[in-house]
Structures are given as C-alpha cells and as structure tokens.
DRENDO-1510 file (C-alpha; in Angstrom, 1 decimal, always signed):
<recs>
REC; n; res; u; v; w
REC; 1; UNK; +2.6; -15.2; -20.9 .
REC; 2; UNK; +5.9; -13.4; -20.5 .
REC; 3; UNK; +7.9; -15.4; -18.0 .
REC; 4; UNK; +10.8; -12.8; -18.0 .
REC; 5; UNK; +8.3; -10.3; -16.6 .
REC; 6; UNK; +7.2; -12.7; -13.8 .
REC; 7; UNK; +10.9; -13.4; -12.9 .
REC; 8; UNK; +11.5; -9.5; -12.7 .
REC; 9; UNK; +8.6; -9.1; -10.4 .
REC; 10; UNK; +9.6; -12.0; -8.2 .
REC; 11; UNK; +13.1; -10.5; -8.0 .
REC; 12; UNK; +11.7; -7.1; -7.0 .
REC; 13; UNK; +9.6; -8.8; -4.2 .
REC; 14; UNK; +12.6; -10.9; -2.9 .
REC; 15; UNK; +15.3; -8.2; -3.1 .
REC; 16; UNK; +13.6; -4.9; -2.6 .
REC; 17; UNK; +10.5; -5.5; -0.5 .
REC; 18; UNK; +10.8; -8.6; +1.7 .
REC; 19; UNK; +14.1; -7.7; +3.4 .
REC; 20; UNK; +12.3; -4.7; +5.0 .
REC; 21; UNK; +9.4; -6.6; +6.4 .
REC; 22; UNK; +9.0; -8.4; +9.7 .
REC; 23; UNK; +6.4; -11.1; +10.6 .
REC; 24; UNK; +5.5; -10.9; +14.3 .
REC; 25; UNK; +1.9; -12.2; +14.5 .
REC; 26; UNK; -0.3; -14.2; +12.2 .
REC; 27; UNK; -3.6; -12.7; +11.2 .
REC; 28; UNK; -6.0; -13.4; +8.3 .
REC; 29; UNK; -6.8; -9.8; +7.5 .
REC; 30; UNK; -6.8; -6.3; +8.7 .
REC; 31; UNK; -10.2; -6.7; +10.2 .
REC; 32; UNK; -9.0; -9.8; +12.0 .
REC; 33; UNK; -6.0; -7.9; +13.4 .
REC; 34; UNK; -8.2; -5.0; +14.7 .
REC; 35; UNK; -10.7; -7.5; +16.2 .
REC; 36; UNK; -7.9; -9.3; +18.0 .
REC; 37; UNK; -6.5; -6.0; +19.3 .
REC; 38; UNK; -9.8; -4.9; +20.6 .
REC; 39; UNK; -9.8; -7.7; +23.2 .
REC; 40; UNK; -6.5; -6.5; +24.8 .
REC; 41; UNK; -6.8; -4.2; +27.8 .
REC; 42; UNK; -4.6; -1.5; +26.3 .
REC; 43; UNK; -6.9; -1.4; +23.2 .
REC; 44; UNK; -10.1; -0.9; +25.0 .
REC; 45; UNK; -10.5; +2.4; +23.0 .
REC; 46; UNK; -10.9; +0.3; +19.9 .
REC; 47; UNK; -13.6; -2.0; +21.4 .
REC; 48; UNK; -15.4; +1.0; +22.9 .
REC; 49; UNK; -15.8; +2.9; +19.5 .
REC; 50; UNK; -19.3; +3.1; +18.2 .
REC; 51; UNK; -17.8; +3.1; +14.7 .
REC; 52; UNK; -14.1; +2.3; +14.0 .
REC; 53; UNK; -12.3; +5.2; +12.4 .
REC; 54; UNK; -10.7; +3.9; +9.2 .
REC; 55; UNK; -9.5; +6.4; +6.5 .
REC; 56; UNK; -7.9; +5.7; +3.1 .
REC; 57; UNK; -4.8; +7.7; +2.1 .
REC; 58; UNK; -5.8; +8.8; -1.5 .
REC; 59; UNK; -2.4; +9.1; -3.2 .
REC; 60; UNK; +0.2; +6.7; -4.4 .
REC; 61; UNK; +3.1; +6.2; -2.0 .
REC; 62; UNK; +6.6; +5.1; -2.9 .
REC; 63; UNK; +6.9; +1.6; -1.2 .
REC; 64; UNK; +10.6; +1.8; -0.8 .
REC; 65; UNK; +10.5; +4.8; +1.3 .
REC; 66; UNK; +7.5; +3.5; +3.4 .
REC; 67; UNK; +8.8; +0.1; +4.2 .
REC; 68; UNK; +12.2; +1.4; +5.2 .
REC; 69; UNK; +10.8; +4.2; +7.4 .
REC; 70; UNK; +8.3; +1.8; +9.2 .
REC; 71; UNK; +10.3; -1.4; +9.2 .
REC; 72; UNK; +10.5; -1.7; +13.0 .
REC; 73; UNK; +6.7; -1.2; +13.4 .
REC; 74; UNK; +5.8; -4.0; +10.9 .
REC; 75; UNK; +3.4; -6.5; +12.4 .
REC; 76; UNK; +2.7; -8.9; +9.6 .
REC; 77; UNK; +2.6; -9.3; +5.8 .
REC; 78; UNK; +1.3; -11.7; +3.3 .
REC; 79; UNK; +3.8; -12.4; +0.4 .
REC; 80; UNK; +2.0; -13.1; -2.9 .
REC; 81; UNK; +1.8; -16.7; -3.6 .
REC; 82; UNK; +2.4; -16.0; -7.3 .
REC; 83; UNK; +4.4; -12.9; -8.5 .
REC; 84; UNK; +1.8; -12.2; -11.1 .
REC; 85; UNK; -0.7; -11.5; -8.3 .
REC; 86; UNK; +1.1; -8.1; -7.9 .
REC; 87; UNK; -0.3; -7.3; -4.5 .
REC; 88; UNK; +1.2; -7.6; -1.0 .
REC; 89; UNK; -0.6; -6.5; +2.2 .
REC; 90; UNK; +1.5; -5.3; +5.2 .
REC; 91; UNK; +0.1; -4.2; +8.6 .
REC; 92; UNK; +1.9; -1.7; +10.8 .
REC; 93; UNK; +1.4; -0.7; +14.4 .
REC; 94; UNK; +2.6; +3.0; +14.4 .
REC; 95; UNK; +1.4; +3.7; +18.0 .
REC; 96; UNK; -1.2; +2.2; +20.4 .
REC; 97; UNK; -3.9; +4.3; +18.7 .
REC; 98; UNK; -2.6; +4.4; +15.1 .
REC; 99; UNK; -2.6; +1.3; +12.8 .
REC; 100; UNK; -2.1; +1.1; +9.1 .
REC; 101; UNK; -2.7; -1.5; +6.4 .
REC; 102; UNK; -0.7; -1.0; +3.3 .
REC; 103; UNK; -1.2; -2.6; -0.1 .
REC; 104; UNK; +1.9; -2.7; -2.3 .
REC; 105; UNK; +1.1; -3.1; -6.0 .
REC; 106; UNK; +3.7; -4.2; -8.5 .
REC; 107; UNK; +3.6; -4.6; -12.3 .
REC; 108; UNK; +5.7; -4.3; -15.4 .
REC; 109; UNK; +5.2; -1.4; -17.8 .
REC; 110; UNK; +7.5; -0.7; -20.7 .
REC; 111; UNK; +9.9; -3.4; -19.5 .
REC; 112; UNK; +10.3; -1.6; -16.1 .
REC; 113; UNK; +9.1; -2.8; -12.7 .
REC; 114; UNK; +6.6; -0.2; -11.4 .
REC; 115; UNK; +5.2; -0.1; -7.9 .
REC; 116; UNK; +3.2; +2.0; -5.5 .
REC; 117; UNK; +1.6; +1.6; -2.1 .
REC; 118; UNK; -1.8; +2.7; -0.8 .
REC; 119; UNK; -2.8; +2.7; +2.9 .
REC; 120; UNK; -5.9; +2.3; +5.1 .
REC; 121; UNK; -5.5; +3.8; +8.6 .
REC; 122; UNK; -7.3; +3.0; +11.8 .
REC; 123; UNK; -6.9; +5.7; +14.3 .
REC; 124; UNK; -8.4; +7.1; +17.6 .
REC; 125; UNK; -7.0; +10.6; +17.4 .
REC; 126; UNK; -7.7; +12.8; +14.3 .
REC; 127; UNK; -4.4; +14.7; +14.9 .
REC; 128; UNK; -2.4; +11.5; +14.7 .
REC; 129; UNK; -4.0; +10.6; +11.4 .
REC; 130; UNK; -3.4; +14.0; +9.9 .
REC; 131; UNK; +0.3; +13.9; +11.0 .
REC; 132; UNK; +0.7; +10.5; +9.4 .
REC; 133; UNK; -1.0; +11.7; +6.2 .
REC; 134; UNK; +1.4; +14.5; +6.0 .
REC; 135; UNK; +4.4; +12.1; +6.6 .
REC; 136; UNK; +3.0; +9.7; +3.8 .
REC; 137; UNK; +2.5; +12.7; +1.4 .
REC; 138; UNK; +6.2; +13.4; +1.6 .
REC; 139; UNK; +6.7; +9.8; +0.2 .
REC; 140; UNK; +4.1; +10.1; -2.7 .
REC; 141; UNK; +4.8; +9.0; -6.2 .
REC; 142; UNK; +4.8; +11.6; -9.0 .
REC; 143; UNK; +5.1; +11.5; -12.7 .
REC; 144; UNK; +3.5; +9.4; -15.5 .
REC; 145; UNK; +4.8; +6.0; -16.3 .
REC; 146; UNK; +2.9; +5.9; -19.6 .
REC; 147; UNK; +4.7; +7.0; -22.8 .
REC; 148; UNK; +1.4; +8.1; -24.5 .
REC; 149; UNK; -1.6; +8.1; -22.3 .
REC; 150; UNK; -4.6; +6.5; -24.0 .
REC; 151; UNK; -8.2; +7.5; -23.9 .
REC; 152; UNK; -10.4; +5.1; -22.0 .
REC; 153; UNK; -13.5; +3.8; -23.9 .
REC; 154; UNK; -15.0; +5.0; -27.1 .
REC; 155; UNK; -15.3; +8.7; -26.5 .
REC; 156; UNK; -12.1; +9.9; -28.2 .
REC; 157; UNK; -11.9; +13.6; -29.1 .
REC; 158; UNK; -10.7; +13.4; -32.8 .
REC; 159; UNK; -9.7; +17.1; -32.7 .
REC; 160; UNK; -7.1; +16.2; -30.2 .
REC; 161; UNK; -5.8; +13.4; -32.3 .
REC; 162; UNK; -5.6; +15.6; -35.4 .
REC; 163; UNK; -3.5; +18.3; -33.6 .
REC; 164; UNK; -1.1; +15.7; -32.3 .
REC; 165; UNK; -0.6; +13.9; -35.7 .
</recs>
C-alpha cells in the first residue's frame, strides 16, 4: 500500500473539495432526501409523480468548477471515511423542481491526483434538466490521463502492436 498516495488524496479532499461544501440537512441517501422532500407541501409535485424523473448526466464533470458554482445550493454531503474510498456524494437543490446528486471520484494516476464528477438529476420540467445539462457540459473533463492506453482483456490486435513497436 502506498501511504503517500493516500495522504495526497486526503489533502485533496480537505483542501480542494470540503471548503466548498455545506451541510444543511442530514439524509441517508438521495432516495431518502427525495422521499423526505415529497412530504413537504411545496414539493407535492414530487409526491404526485407516477414515476420520478431521474436522469444521469453521461459525461465526466470537473468537480472544481461544479462545487464552486453550486456551493450555495449544497444541501448535504458525505465525506469519505477513508481517503482510499475515493468517492464522495453531494446533494444539491438547484430549484424547487431540480435536484442533483453528484458523485466525486478521486484517485492517483501517474503520481497525480485525478478526479471527476458524475450527476443524477431529479426534475419536474424537461427544459430545466436540459438547461442544467448544457451548463454541466461546459464543465466537462477532456483529454486522456493515461500515457499509453492498454487494451482490456485478451483480444489484442497484434498488427497494431507491431506498427507501434
């Protein structure tokens, strides 16, 4: 086990992520959060839905940009008990009809701390979700952190390896 990597990840959580999060309410999960909201009079729309609209944002988001932009709308988060867990969940209330759970993943690759966020969004109005998706897309991660991508599994094209050798 590389303890230096664990220390780097811990420092990243403490210095770069946690200062931008606010804990306002305690909930066990995103489901628990949505369930509790549905009993409030102003969230009757959620309780009245036949099926709750939840959509996953399918690209990697830069967590630094996301947590800074939505800091004031943070409801709760769960800090990882151990840095090696590498995942933190954060819940945001962006409007009365737009709620987002963000998973922030952190790991060490080539001695550098890497991170990205992914989001699940609960919404009532499709237009609100699409606008949020466009905003998040502007914060997406790009590039490749691997020096030399490896082929998964046993199906390696030998012709490609010969050309690169």
